[in-house]
VOMARTI-774097 format. One record per atom (N, C-alpha, C): x, y negated, z negated; residue in three letters. Coordinates in pm, whole numbers, padded with zeros to 5 digits, always signed. Each point is the difference from the previous one (the first is absolute). Layout:
REM VOMARTI-774097
XYZALA
...
//
This chain:
REM VOMARTI-774097
+09811-16227-09557UNK
-00124-00095-00025UNK
+00051-00154-00017UNK
-00027-00096+00077UNK
+00034-00146-00080UNK
-00154-00039-00036UNK
+00032-00109-00071UNK
-00115-00089-00075UNK
-00007-00130+00061UNK
+00086-00002+00081UNK
+00014-00156+00091UNK
+00087-00087-00110UNK
+00053+00054-00095UNK
+00083-00099-00061UNK
+00157+00005+00013UNK
+00043+00145+00086UNK
+00113+00058+00000UNK
+00033+00106-00060UNK
-00107+00054-00111UNK
+00010+00104-00089UNK
-00044+00112+00090UNK
+00106+00123-00018UNK
-00058+00109+00048UNK
-00039+00106-00138UNK
-00100+00030-00024UNK
-00014+00085-00135UNK
-00032+00127+00021UNK
+00038+00078+00065UNK
+00009+00154-00015UNK
+00037+00048-00100UNK
-00102+00102-00054UNK
+00003+00072-00124UNK
+00106+00070-00010UNK
+00012+00095+00133UNK
+00124+00094-00027UNK
+00001+00084-00105UNK
+00124+00029-00039UNK
+00006+00091-00158UNK
+00055-00096-00074UNK
+00022-00103+00009UNK
+00102-00076-00110UNK
-00077-00021-00129UNK
+00042+00033-00125UNK
-00085-00047-00088UNK
-00011-00140-00029UNK
-00125-00051-00047UNK
-00008-00111-00047UNK
-00004-00043-00145UNK
+00008-00121-00045UNK
+00016-00022-00118UNK
-00149+00051-00060UNK
-00009+00066-00147UNK
-00108+00047-00046UNK
-00041-00096-00113UNK
-00070-00118+00063UNK
-00061-00075-00119UNK
-00100-00022+00002UNK
-00048+00155-00062UNK
-00174-00025-00034UNK
-00017-00085-00119UNK
-00106-00057-00003UNK
-00019-00096-00106UNK
-00104-00053+00017UNK
-00046-00115-00096UNK
-00097-00097+00002UNK
+00043-00114+00002UNK
-00077-00117+00110UNK
+00041-00121-00021UNK
-00088-00105+00076UNK
+00007-00134-00072UNK
-00102-00093+00076UNK
+00089-00122+00051UNK
-00096-00030+00112UNK
+00054-00127+00079UNK
-00120-00121-00025UNK
+00031-00126-00003UNK
-00094-00085-00034UNK
+00028-00147+00009UNK
-00086-00060+00055UNK
+00050-00169+00002UNK
-00115-00069-00095UNK
+00030-00103-00058UNK
-00053-00069-00104UNK
-00082-00130+00099UNK
-00140+00000-00014UNK
-00058-00096+00095UNK
+00021-00123-00058UNK
+00056-00031-00114UNK
-00009-00130-00076UNK
+00140-00066+00046UNK
+00125+00115-00001UNK
+00131-00078-00001UNK
+00068+00044+00120UNK
-00088+00092+00096UNK
+00057+00073+00111UNK
+00111+00063+00017UNK
+00062+00036-00169UNK
+00110+00090-00025UNK
-00048+00158+00063UNK
+00089+00057+00025UNK
+00003+00150+00038UNK
+00074+00076-00062UNK
-00050+00135-00011UNK
+00104+00093-00073UNK
-00004+00145+00016UNK
+00044+00059-00084UNK
-00001+00161+00019UNK
+00091+00040-00136UNK
-00097+00119-00021UNK
+00062+00071-00118UNK
-00034+00139+00008UNK
+00093+00078-00072UNK
+00018+00155+00012UNK
+00063+00077-00083UNK
-00051+00113-00035UNK
+00069+00124-00083UNK
+00000+00100+00050UNK
+00117+00082-00019UNK
+00018+00120+00084UNK
+00100+00107-00108UNK
-00020+00128+00004UNK
+00075+00084-00052UNK
+00120+00043+00111UNK
+00033-00115+00085UNK
+00137-00009+00049UNK
+00110-00079-00035UNK
+00097-00014+00041UNK
+00125-00055-00047UNK
-00027-00153+00072UNK
+00014-00113-00020UNK
+00015-00117+00027UNK
-00111-00035+00129UNK
-00134+00034-00038UNK
-00107-00005+00098UNK
-00007-00131+00022UNK
+00022-00116-00061UNK
+00001-00137+00049UNK
+00093-00033+00127UNK
+00088+00064-00005UNK
+00100-00001+00116UNK
-00044+00042+00134UNK
-00109+00070+00003UNK
-00068+00081+00128UNK
-00152-00054+00013UNK
-00076-00039-00097UNK
-00123-00020-00025UNK
-00045-00158+00035UNK
+00068-00089-00044UNK
-00011-00105-00040UNK
+00027-00091+00117UNK
-00089-00092+00084UNK
+00045-00100+00076UNK
-00072-00102-00021UNK
+00035-00122+00017UNK
-00081-00143-00008UNK
+00087-00090+00048UNK
-00061-00106+00082UNK
+00050-00113+00044UNK
-00061-00165-00021UNK
+00033-00056-00052UNK
-00091-00156-00010UNK
-00049-00032+00118UNK
-00131-00019-00001UNK
-00076-00063+00121UNK
-00042+00086+00112UNK
+00046+00161-00005UNK
-00008+00100+00071UNK
-00093+00105-00046UNK
+00046+00077-00100UNK
-00103+00072-00060UNK
+00096+00099-00107UNK
-00075+00118-00050UNK
+00049+00087-00061UNK
-00044+00170+00032UNK
+00111+00084+00003UNK
-00031+00126+00032UNK
+00059+00089-00142UNK
-00077+00131+00021UNK
+00025+00106-00078UNK
+00036+00108+00090UNK
+00093+00072+00034UNK
+00013+00139+00077UNK
+00034+00126-00084UNK
-00071+00077+00022UNK
+00006+00114-00127UNK
-00020+00158+00070UNK
-00051+00050-00069UNK
-00004+00145+00022UNK
+00151+00056+00077UNK
+00003+00103+00085UNK
+00114+00014+00084UNK
+00020-00131+00059UNK
+00078-00076-00040UNK
+00049-00103+00011UNK
+00043-00038+00176UNK
-00050-00121+00023UNK
+00081-00021+00141UNK
+00007-00147-00037UNK
+00138-00037-00020UNK
+00066-00116-00088UNK
-00019-00117+00088UNK
+00001+00030+00155UNK
+00003-00120+00079UNK
-00130-00056+00014UNK
-00098+00049-00046UNK
-00162-00072-00007UNK
+00017-00100-00070UNK
+00104-00021-00110UNK
+00047-00117-00064UNK
+00036-00131+00079UNK
+00110+00005+00026UNK
+00037-00118+00103UNK
-00083-00033+00142UNK
-00021+00139+00038UNK
-00049-00031+00119UNK
-00156-00050-00005UNK
-00050+00052-00084UNK
-00125-00050-00035UNK
-00019-00166-00031UNK
+00138-00051-00088UNK
-00011-00153-00041UNK
+00048-00052+00168UNK
+00065+00055+00077UNK
+00036-00041+00119UNK
-00111-00034+00091UNK
-00089+00092+00007UNK
-00100-00015+00064UNK
-00133-00099-00078UNK
+00007-00026-00081UNK
-00114-00079-00118UNK
+00081-00138+00050UNK
+00159+00005-00018UNK
+00050-00178+00011UNK
-00030-00001+00156UNK
-00021+00069+00079UNK
-00034-00035+00157UNK
-00140-00062+00022UNK
-00069+00022-00096UNK
-00140-00038+00008UNK
-00106+00137-00008UNK
+00051+00065-00011UNK
-00109+00163+00027UNK
-00033-00008-00170UNK
-00148+00023+00031UNK
-00077+00050-00150UNK
+00051+00125-00049UNK
-00014+00014-00142UNK
+00026+00113-00052UNK
-00046+00141+00060UNK
-00135-00011+00068UNK
-00060+00110+00053UNK
+00059-00004+00152UNK
+00044-00074+00072UNK
+00069+00024+00136UNK
+00129+00042-00032UNK
+00086-00051-00105UNK
+00101+00057-00033UNK
+00038+00158-00053UNK
-00100+00009-00059UNK
-00009+00146-00086UNK
-00050+00093+00162UNK
-00073-00058+00050UNK
-00058+00123+00148UNK
+00139+00024+00077UNK
+00045-00114+00042UNK
+00138-00002+00066UNK
+00090+00093-00054UNK
+00012-00002-00111UNK
+00142+00095-00082UNK
-00048+00146+00031UNK
-00128+00002-00044UNK
-00043+00158-00007UNK
-00046+00058+00171UNK
-00021-00097+00066UNK
-00029+00069+00156UNK
+00159+00045+00026UNK
+00123-00048-00068UNK
+00106+00020+00082UNK
+00080+00118-00108UNK
-00061+00073-00107UNK
+00029+00070-00094UNK
-00059+00138+00018UNK
+00089+00090+00024UNK
-00068+00144+00027UNK
-00015+00077-00176UNK
+00068-00072-00078UNK
-00014+00047-00145UNK
-00120-00071-00086UNK
-00069-00082+00087UNK
-00125-00086-00071UNK
-00088+00094-00079UNK
+00010+00101+00051UNK
-00111+00093-00143UNK
+00072+00033-00133UNK
+00121-00030-00012UNK
+00062+00013-00100UNK
+00048-00111-00089UNK
-00083-00125+00057UNK
+00072-00148-00045UNK
-00143-00045-00096UNK
+00039-00057-00091UNK
-00093-00114-00051UNK
+00060-00158+00020UNK
-00100-00084+00045UNK
+00089-00141-00002UNK
-00126-00080-00027UNK
+00042-00118-00066UNK
-00125-00101-00044UNK
+00066-00128+00053UNK
-00050-00125+00066UNK
+00083-00098+00045UNK
-00141-00099-00044UNK
+00060-00123-00055UNK
-00132-00134-00022UNK
+00108-00075+00078UNK
-00088-00132+00067UNK
+00105-00064+00059UNK
-00038-00160-00068UNK
+00035-00096+00056UNK
+00015-00154-00043UNK
-00145-00050-00020UNK
-00097+00077+00084UNK
-00142-00051+00017UNK
-00084+00100-00101UNK
+00063+00089-00088UNK
-00078+00099-00077UNK
-00085+00100+00040UNK
+00041+00037+00128UNK
-00035+00115+00089UNK
+00054+00107-00040UNK
-00069+00116-00024UNK
+00061+00111-00022UNK
-00015+00106+00083UNK
+00108+00109+00031UNK
-00010+00100+00073UNK
+00095+00148-00078UNK
-00074+00106-00013UNK
+00036+00103-00072UNK
+00001+00129+00092UNK
+00086+00077-00024UNK
-00019+00134+00065UNK
+00058+00081-00092UNK
-00094+00149+00000UNK
+00047+00110-00095UNK
+00000+00115+00126UNK
+00120+00068+00042UNK
-00001+00096+00081UNK
-00090+00126-00067UNK
-00020+00082+00089UNK
-00087+00124-00033UNK
+00107+00108-00062UNK
+00108-00012+00006UNK
+00064+00086-00067UNK
+00083-00035-00111UNK
-00030-00097-00055UNK
+00055-00075-00131UNK
-00058+00105-00118UNK
+00082+00009-00104UNK
-00017+00113-00099UNK
-00084-00045-00070UNK
-00110+00104-00035UNK
-00125-00032-00081UNK
+00063-00012-00135UNK
-00062-00104-00104UNK
-00114-00074+00020UNK
+00048-00135+00088UNK
-00059-00027+00118UNK
+00046-00127+00062UNK
-00096-00069+00054UNK
+00004-00133-00007UNK
-00129-00104+00055UNK
+00054-00132-00038UNK
-00115-00075+00053UNK
+00034-00154-00003UNK
-00121-00048-00020UNK
-00011-00156-00039UNK
-00119-00055-00032UNK
+00051-00140+00059UNK
-00063-00087+00094UNK
+00022-00145-00010UNK
-00108-00092-00032UNK
+00028-00107-00051UNK
-00076-00086-00041UNK
+00031-00139+00076UNK
-00058-00131-00075UNK
+00029-00114+00047UNK
+00148-00043-00020UNK
+00066+00008+00112UNK
+00148-00052-00044UNK
+00089+00123-00052UNK
-00033+00103+00000UNK
+00060+00107-00061UNK
-00029+00123+00064UNK
+00152+00096-00037UNK
-00049+00151+00025UNK
+00097+00108-00123UNK
-00084+00062-00043UNK
+00036+00113-00093UNK
+00039+00146+00071UNK
+00100+00046+00020UNK
+00030+00163+00029UNK
+00081+00081-00061UNK
-00016+00140+00004UNK
+00079+00072-00087UNK
-00013+00133+00097UNK
+00105+00091-00031UNK
+00007+00116+00032UNK
+00064+00083-00118UNK
-00017+00141+00007UNK
+00058+00061-00073UNK
-00040-00003-00138UNK
-00119-00048-00044UNK
-00037-00037-00079UNK
-00051+00118-00096UNK
-00009-00006-00138UNK
-00067+00117-00095UNK
-00146+00007+00032UNK
-00045-00144-00014UNK
-00143+00036+00012UNK
-00041-00111+00144UNK
-00167-00007+00046UNK
+00013-00085+00074UNK
-00085-00109-00018UNK
+00020-00009-00152UNK
-00055-00128-00074UNK
+00085-00125-00016UNK
+00145+00038+00064UNK
+00126-00100-00053UNK
-00041-00112+00112UNK
-00037-00008+00120UNK
-00012-00120+00098UNK
-00114-00091-00031UNK
-00117+00063-00036UNK
-00122-00076-00050UNK
+00012-00050-00119UNK
+00098+00030-00071UNK
+00040-00054-00152UNK
+00079-00153+00018UNK
+00078+00049+00094UNK
+00089-00127+00034UNK
-00089-00101+00057UNK
-00070+00034+00096UNK
-00109-00088+00078UNK
-00066-00067-00106UNK
-00066+00065-00109UNK
-00105-00072-00065UNK
+00092-00103-00108UNK
+00123+00032-00011UNK
+00063-00075-00149UNK
+00057-00124+00111UNK
+00034+00032+00088UNK
+00045-00127+00085UNK
-00088-00100+00017UNK
-00135+00032+00036UNK
-00116-00087+00037UNK
-00054-00058-00134UNK
+00019+00063-00137UNK
-00065-00042-00104UNK
+00104-00073-00098UNK
+00142-00002+00045UNK
+00116-00067-00099UNK
+00007-00133+00030UNK
-00017-00091-00066UNK
+00039-00147+00000UNK
+00162-00008-00017UNK
+00038-00143+00061UNK
+00121-00021-00009UNK
+00066+00000+00145UNK
+00151-00023-00001UNK
+00043-00017+00106UNK
+00049+00138+00092UNK
+00043-00004+00088UNK
+00000+00081+00084UNK
+00126+00158-00061UNK
+00097-00083-00052UNK
+00080+00081-00054UNK
-00061+00120-00120UNK
-00087-00079-00067UNK
-00046+00069-00129UNK
-00135+00085+00068UNK
-00058-00045+00102UNK
-00103+00130+00048UNK
+00093+00088+00058UNK
+00107-00005+00104UNK
+00056+00098+00080UNK
+00057+00136-00150UNK
+00066-00089-00089UNK
+00041+00091-00112UNK
-00148+00076-00096UNK
-00110-00049+00004UNK
-00105+00050-00041UNK
+00003+00127+00049UNK
-00045-00018+00183UNK
-00037+00099+00069UNK
+00095+00115-00021UNK
+00097-00015-00009UNK
+00128+00111-00016UNK
-00040+00069-00139UNK
-00046-00079-00094UNK
-00007+00057-00151UNK
-00111+00087+00008UNK
-00109-00067+00087UNK
-00134+00115-00004UNK
-00006+00083+00091UNK
+00109+00055+00099UNK
+00015+00093+00086UNK
+00074+00114-00111UNK
+00106-00056-00077UNK
+00053+00084-00091UNK
-00080+00054-00100UNK
-00072-00090-00045UNK
-00102+00054-00077UNK
-00108+00083+00031UNK
-00037+00000+00137UNK
-00089+00097+00058UNK
+00076+00153+00051UNK
+00119+00001-00033UNK
+00061+00116+00019UNK
+00123-00015+00091UNK
-00003-00102+00070UNK
+00135-00006+00092UNK
+00049+00129+00100UNK
+00136-00052+00010UNK
+00050+00108+00094UNK
+00024+00138-00062UNK
-00039+00066+00054UNK
+00008+00180-00046UNK
+00113+00017-00039UNK
+00088-00053+00039UNK
+00155+00045-00073UNK
+00072-00097-00093UNK
-00098-00105-00056UNK
+00028-00065-00062UNK
+00074-00135+00025UNK
+00101-00075-00095UNK
+00022-00112+00041UNK
+00161+00016-00005UNK
+00056-00142+00097UNK
+00124+00019+00015UNK
+00067-00144+00004UNK
-00106-00076+00139UNK
+00079-00117+00023UNK
-00125-00102+00044UNK
+00000-00134-00028UNK
-00097-00073+00041UNK
+00079-00153+00051UNK
-00085-00061+00061UNK
+00043-00170+00071UNK
-00111-00069+00005UNK
+00022-00129+00003UNK
-00100-00117+00024UNK
+00072-00083+00100UNK
-00056-00059+00104UNK
+00058-00111+00082UNK
-00110-00096+00027UNK
+00004-00122-00049UNK
-00121-00118+00055UNK
+00086-00115+00047UNK
-00049-00071+00086UNK
+00045-00079+00096UNK
-00089-00128+00006UNK
+00048-00150+00025UNK
-00092-00078+00025UNK
-00062+00004+00116UNK
-00138-00059+00031UNK
-00089-00014+00082UNK
+00044-00035+00133UNK
+00075-00121-00023UNK
+00098-00084+00145UNK
+00098-00007-00031UNK
+00128+00043+00102UNK
+00131-00010+00015UNK
+00026-00135-00047UNK
+00138-00013-00045UNK
+00055-00124-00061UNK
+00103-00028+00103UNK
+00054+00116+00080UNK
+00127+00020+00075UNK
+00118+00024-00085UNK
-00007+00029-00116UNK
+00087+00059-00115UNK
-00056+00103-00036UNK
+00050+00135+00054UNK
-00066+00120-00047UNK
+00026-00009-00153UNK
+00122-00021-00023UNK
+00036+00062-00147UNK
-00101-00104-00123UNK
-00051-00087+00050UNK
-00111-00045-00093UNK
-00133+00012+00039UNK
-00027+00083+00071UNK
-00141+00038+00087UNK
-00041+00145-00107UNK
+00080+00057-00058UNK
-00027+00136-00066UNK
+00007-00057-00120UNK
-00137+00014-00055UNK
-00037-00027-00117UNK
+00042+00100-00118UNK
-00020+00151+00032UNK
+00070+00065-00072UNK
+00039+00132+00084UNK
+00089+00070-00053UNK
+00064+00101+00084UNK
+00077+00098-00082UNK
-00066+00089-00068UNK
+00035+00078-00086UNK
-00019+00158+00025UNK
+00111+00079-00029UNK
+00001+00149+00027UNK
+00026+00061-00163UNK
-00051+00120-00005UNK
+00034+00106-00125UNK
+00037+00160+00075UNK
+00123-00046+00043UNK
+00016+00120+00087UNK
+00026+00156-00076UNK
+00002+00002-00122UNK
-00003+00156-00085UNK
-00035-00024-00128UNK
-00105+00029-00036UNK
-00058-00034-00142UNK
-00110+00113-00057UNK
+00002+00058-00097UNK
-00089+00082-00080UNK
-00159-00106+00041UNK
-00003-00107-00043UNK
-00106-00099+00017UNK
+00016-00121+00100UNK
+00003+00013+00097UNK
+00038-00080+00109UNK
-00090-00132-00004UNK
-00135+00010-00012UNK
-00105-00098-00005UNK
+00012-00084-00139UNK
+00033+00084-00090UNK
+00031-00122-00164UNK
+00115-00031+00043UNK
+00115+00052+00076UNK
+00124-00081+00028UNK
-00002-00083+00050UNK
-00115-00009+00106UNK
-00007-00105+00123UNK
-00075-00137-00080UNK
-00094+00033-00098UNK
-00084-00095-00089UNK
+00128-00068-00058UNK
+00082+00062-00055UNK
+00106-00065-00091UNK
+00081-00090+00060UNK
+00070+00044+00132UNK
+00076-00084+00052UNK
-00051-00120+00090UNK
-00150-00003+00021UNK
-00063-00131+00060UNK
-00019-00066-00131UNK
-00017+00018-00147UNK
+00016-00063-00115UNK
+00140-00108-00007UNK
+00095+00089+00046UNK
+00154-00054-00005UNK
-00015-00108+00123UNK
-00040+00045+00125UNK
+00011-00080+00096UNK
-00068-00170-00046UNK
-00137+00032-00050UNK
-00059-00115-00026UNK
+00070-00084-00122UNK
+00045+00070-00078UNK
+00084-00107-00100UNK
+00134-00057+00072UNK
+00072+00045+00072UNK
+00114-00035+00070UNK
-00080-00095+00098UNK
-00090+00033+00072UNK
-00068-00113+00085UNK
-00039-00155-00067UNK
-00044+00041-00133UNK
-00030-00110-00106UNK
+00114-00088-00005UNK
+00135+00063-00029UNK
+00088-00084-00019UNK
+00077-00047+00101UNK
-00022+00030+00139UNK
+00057-00042+00114UNK
-00093-00111+00012UNK
-00139-00009-00021UNK
-00065-00080+00046UNK
+00047-00138-00130UNK
+00011+00031-00147UNK
+00068-00098-00074UNK
+00109-00083+00062UNK
+00095+00077+00067UNK
+00129-00053+00051UNK
-00072-00103+00118UNK
-00086+00038+00067UNK
-00046-00091+00123UNK
-00062-00129-00113UNK
-00052+00005-00079UNK
-00074-00127-00071UNK
+00091-00049-00042UNK
+00111+00023-00070UNK
+00141-00043-00045UNK
+00032-00083+00109UNK
+00034+00065+00094UNK
+00044-00106+00110UNK
-00082-00075+00066UNK
-00105-00012-00048UNK
-00109-00118+00047UNK
-00003-00086-00102UNK
+00055+00023-00107UNK
+00003-00103-00134UNK
-00108+00034-00080UNK
-00097+00104+00038UNK
-00125+00019-00093UNK
+00063+00093-00129UNK
+00072-00054-00100UNK
+00068+00060-00082UNK
-00103+00065-00103UNK
-00103-00067-00035UNK
-00110+00063-00105UNK
-00042+00117+00070UNK
-00051+00006+00148UNK
-00065+00130+00050UNK
+00109+00101-00023UNK
+00109-00041+00077UNK
+00126+00090-00015UNK
-00001+00085-00104UNK
+00039-00073-00137UNK
+00013+00078-00101UNK
-00130+00081-00038UNK
-00103-00043+00031UNK
-00107+00107-00032UNK
+00015+00111+00074UNK
+00045-00007+00144UNK
+00027+00109+00074UNK
+00081+00107-00061UNK
+00140-00070-00060UNK
+00100+00082-00035UNK
-00039+00087-00121UNK
-00093-00057-00090UNK
-00051+00007-00144UNK
-00081+00153+00016UNK
-00099-00037+00125UNK
-00126+00108+00018UNK
+00096+00109+00080UNK
+00099-00019+00080UNK
+00074+00114+00075UNK
+00058+00078-00113UNK
+00069-00050-00115UNK
+00088+00073-00077UNK
-00093+00066-00102UNK
-00107-00062-00012UNK
-00127+00054-00083UNK
-00053+00149+00052UNK
-00001-00007+00136UNK
-00051+00131+00053UNK
+00102+00104-00012UNK
+00144-00007+00036UNK
+00098+00105-00015UNK
+00080-00016-00143UNK
-00035-00012-00106UNK
+00070-00016-00107UNK
+00128+00078-00012UNK
-00022+00120+00044UNK
+00125+00135-00039UNK
+00105-00064+00125UNK
-00030-00087+00096UNK
+00095-00037+00100UNK
+00071-00101-00020UNK
+00131-00007-00066UNK
+00040-00102-00041UNK
+00087-00128+00109UNK
-00019+00067+00126UNK
+00026-00136+00109UNK
-00074-00108+00012UNK
-00144+00013-00028UNK
-00088-00097-00022UNK
+00023-00089-00084UNK
-00022+00032-00134UNK
+00016-00079-00087UNK
+00143-00091-00028UNK
+00093+00091+00049UNK
+00140-00094+00019UNK
-00019-00103+00078UNK
-00019-00004+00137UNK
-00030-00087+00095UNK
-00086-00117-00053UNK
-00102+00041-00061UNK
-00105-00096-00067UNK
+00078-00092-00112UNK
+00094+00067-00076UNK
+00089-00085-00096UNK
+00094-00077+00037UNK
+00049+00070+00139UNK
+00085-00092+00077UNK
-00039-00130+00061UNK
-00120+00016+00021UNK
-00061-00119+00041UNK
-00042-00081-00114UNK
-00035+00030-00096UNK
-00049-00089-00116UNK
+00150-00071-00052UNK
+00073+00068-00016UNK
+00136-00062-00073UNK
+00021-00107+00125UNK
+00009+00031+00115UNK
+00080-00108+00109UNK
-00111-00116+00007UNK
-00125+00002-00061UNK
-00083-00098-00005UNK
+00013-00093-00148UNK
+00084+00069-00077UNK
+00041-00076-00137UNK
-00130+00094-00132UNK
-00077+00063+00062UNK
-00102+00065-00104UNK
+00081+00120-00065UNK
+00101-00044-00057UNK
+00053+00111-00111UNK
-00058+00082-00121UNK
-00092-00087-00042UNK
-00059+00069-00103UNK
-00071+00152+00075UNK
-00082-00079+00108UNK
-00071+00152+00042UNK
+00108+00083+00071UNK
+00090-00065+00075UNK
+00109+00126+00053UNK
+00085+00088-00092UNK
+00038-00049-00100UNK
+00089+00053-00149UNK
-00052+00134-00040UNK
-00142+00009-00001UNK
-00013+00128-00071UNK
-00063+00105+00131UNK
-00002-00035+00102UNK
+00002+00071+00107UNK
+00139+00086+00033UNK
+00103-00099+00003UNK
+00090+00043+00015UNK
+00048+00100-00130UNK
+00006-00028-00099UNK
+00017+00086-00112UNK
-00048+00127-00002UNK
-00157+00021+00087UNK
-00050+00129-00015UNK
+00057+00049+00131UNK
+00044-00046+00097UNK
+00068+00084+00162UNK
+00137+00033-00075UNK
+00087-00082-00050UNK
+00116+00055-00028UNK
+00026+00097-00132UNK
-00095+00031-00058UNK
-00023+00092-00107UNK
-00028+00123+00068UNK
-00050-00009+00113UNK
-00053+00115+00070UNK
+00092+00081+00087UNK
+00088-00126+00072UNK
+00096+00022+00117UNK
+00087-00098-00015UNK
+00125+00057-00048UNK
+00093-00122-00036UNK
+00075-00076+00148UNK
-00003+00108+00115UNK
+00044-00053+00094UNK
-00091-00105+00075UNK
-00128-00063-00055UNK
-00038-00099+00055UNK
+00080-00139-00052UNK
+00082+00009-00150UNK
+00049-00117-00022UNK
+00131+00004+00103UNK
+00079+00108+00045UNK
+00110-00020+00070UNK
-00053-00086+00089UNK
-00099+00035+00085UNK
-00060-00034+00144UNK
-00025-00155-00007UNK
-00058-00028-00133UNK
-00023-00164-00015UNK
+00111-00074+00019UNK
+00129+00032-00041UNK
+00112-00036-00021UNK
+00028-00035+00176UNK
-00040+00064+00074UNK
+00034+00015+00159UNK
-00102-00101+00100UNK
-00091-00064-00076UNK
-00082-00050+00084UNK
+00019-00177+00020UNK
+00078-00057-00084UNK
+00052-00136+00012UNK
+00077-00003+00163UNK
+00075+00089+00016UNK
+00050+00001+00101UNK
-00061+00032+00134UNK
-00119+00047+00005UNK
-00068+00016+00074UNK
-00145-00106+00021UNK
+00032-00096-00101UNK
-00106-00131+00028UNK
-00151+00056-00059UNK
-00002+00117-00074UNK
-00143+00063-00049UNK
-00004-00046-00164UNK
+00093-00067-00058UNK
-00046-00065-00126UNK
+00124-00105+00004UNK
-00064-00113-00081UNK
+00132-00120-00032UNK
+00116+00022-00058UNK
+00125-00052+00033UNK
+00117+00072-00034UNK
+00038-00100-00126UNK
-00100+00039-00108UNK
+00024-00077-00096UNK
+00057+00082-00110UNK
+00120-00021-00058UNK
+00077+00094-00113UNK
-00094+00011-00133UNK
-00059-00119-00030UNK
-00054+00014-00121UNK
-00141+00101+00019UNK
-00060-00052+00126UNK
-00127+00082+00008UNK
+00014+00151+00028UNK
+00108+00022+00057UNK
+00042+00158+00002UNK
+00028+00090-00123UNK
+00103-00129-00105UNK
+00028+00083-00116UNK
-00108+00013-00081UNK
-00118-00106+00023UNK
-00111+00061-00114UNK
-00078+00106+00059UNK
-00011+00029+00138UNK
-00038+00102+00058UNK
+00056+00137-00053UNK
+00131-00007+00002UNK
+00084+00132-00037UNK
-00011+00016-00159UNK
-00028-00091-00066UNK
-00040+00041-00115UNK
-00095+00090-00038UNK
-00068+00020+00073UNK
-00131+00110-00022UNK
+00051+00145+00057UNK
+00103+00015+00057UNK
+00086+00095+00019UNK
+00053+00065-00142UNK
+00030-00068-00089UNK
+00087+00022-00113UNK
-00097+00095-00112UNK
//
């Protein structure tokens, strides 16, 4: 049976990926950002479940996963179909629809969700203003209501609210099998024509004893690196004070990650702020001497002044 998009979705006897899971799709009405977050006791759930495209929509496809609901659903919404129209078309051509659980949100915040009658209990979904939470094979039927309530009552940006929903699901019992992998994908509301810039966050935890906690940690790491990149942009615009503040804050967010204070110190030294740079270099070099070796390679790449006296003073911190 065809769904009108060229896909034939006969169930036959083939085994579908079993991403029984809980997830959320949502659109932020203020920013237009759209995202999806998921956790499952299945390896690399993010590679199956999470789909999103800036200016188009976000999709979660799970249970007995028909992965093509992701790319085909985005194709349909990109062509102008609403989330409801897109999901209806895909389900019509899928003989395994009773085994599927799918949620979509489009660029206008319209939501469509399907929980097949053969999804393993506890299974269900709740839709709200611009979001849908869905789950199957849960320990308790309180999981998806807990997700909906926390998402609605949590303040902050879309990333924080999606993570809060995952945490609520796990606190309410989560997947009956336990935890293994998690993912979060958030895109801008409007496409820029540069897909690599349109993805605000795209992180996966493929296999972990506490994947939601690890996902939260990775979000924190990404935010620190994004702040460092923002500092680079500011420096390129001669906004030196603002750039140095961004570097300082980024390094403070991840004090155990030497990469950030090292480049902060390099920038300070290049600007002639040696009194501020030298203590940072000393601390970095004491923890990992190879950063001193890297420093000596930077002048040839134009990443620090080719100044013998400046390099000598810095390298003294390695002794």
